[in-house]
C-alpha positions in Angstrom: 4.4 -46.3 66.5 2.7 -48.0 63.4 -0.8 -49.1 62.4 -2.5 -52.1 64.2 -3.9 -53.5 60.7 -2.9 -52.7 57.4 -4.8 -50.3 55.4 -5.3 -49.3 52.0 -5.5 -45.7 51.6 -7.7 -44.1 48.2 -9.0 -41.2 47.1 -12.6 -41.7 45.5 -14.5 -38.7 43.8 -12.3 -36.4 45.9 -12.4 -37.9 49.3 -10.1 -39.7 51.2 -10.6 -43.3 52.6 -8.9 -45.9 54.5 -10.0 -49.4 54.7 -8.2 -52.3 56.3 -6.9 -54.9 54.4 -6.3 -58.9 53.8 -6.9 -60.6 56.9 -6.8 -57.3 58.9 -10.2 -57.0 57.3 -11.8 -59.0 59.8 -10.0 -56.9 62.7 -11.3 -53.6 61.3 -14.2 -53.5 59.4 -15.0 -49.8 59.1 -13.9 -47.5 56.5 -12.4 -44.2 57.8 -13.0 -40.9 56.1 -10.0 -38.4 56.4 -8.9 -35.2 54.3 -5.7 -35.2 52.7 -3.1 -34.8 55.5 -4.9 -37.9 57.7 -4.4 -39.8 54.7 -0.8 -38.9 54.4 -0.7 -39.9 58.3 -2.1 -43.2 57.8 0.5 -43.9 54.9 3.3 -42.7 57.2 2.2 -45.0 59.5 2.4 -48.3 57.5 5.7 -48.6 59.0 7.5 -48.0 62.5 7.8 -44.2 62.8 6.8 -41.6 65.6 5.3 -38.3 66.0 8.1 -36.1 65.7 9.4 -38.1 62.3 5.8 -37.6 60.8 5.7 -33.9 61.8 9.2 -33.6 59.8 7.5 -35.5 56.6 4.1 -33.4 57.0 6.5 -30.1 57.2 8.0 -31.2 53.5 4.7 -32.1 52.0 3.1 -28.9 53.0 5.5 -26.5 52.8 3.3 -23.4 53.0 2.6 -24.9 56.9 4.7 -24.6 59.8 5.7 -27.3 62.0 3.7 -25.4 64.6 0.6 -25.3 62.7 1.3 -29.2 61.8 2.2 -30.9 65.1 -1.6 -29.9 66.9 -3.3 -31.8 64.0 -0.7 -34.8 64.2 -1.2 -35.0 68.0 -5.2 -34.9 67.8 -5.5 -37.1 64.8 -2.9 -40.2 66.6 -5.0 -39.4 69.7 -8.1 -40.7 67.6 -6.6 -43.5 65.9 -5.2 -44.7 69.7 -9.1 -44.5 71.1 -10.0 -46.7 68.2 -6.9 -49.3 69.3 -5.8 -48.8 65.6 -2.3 -47.9 66.5 0.9 -50.2 67.8 2.9 -48.3 70.7 
């Protein structure tokens, strides 16, 4: 799976945001407000990956959180992206 649109992720004034860039900005004209973990997921979805790989990477990035704590958040966020048609399976 990967993002259906190319997105730039940035932190502005302590808030994480993602916006579509290039030609994809005509496909998705909004902005996603994210927490830091969601921003990391968006970055990981820039290339083809799967949910298990995302979970493994987040466990490395957040060693104070267990895989059991991270997995439900990943699933929920991916489901939200799917509902918005922002993921290609």
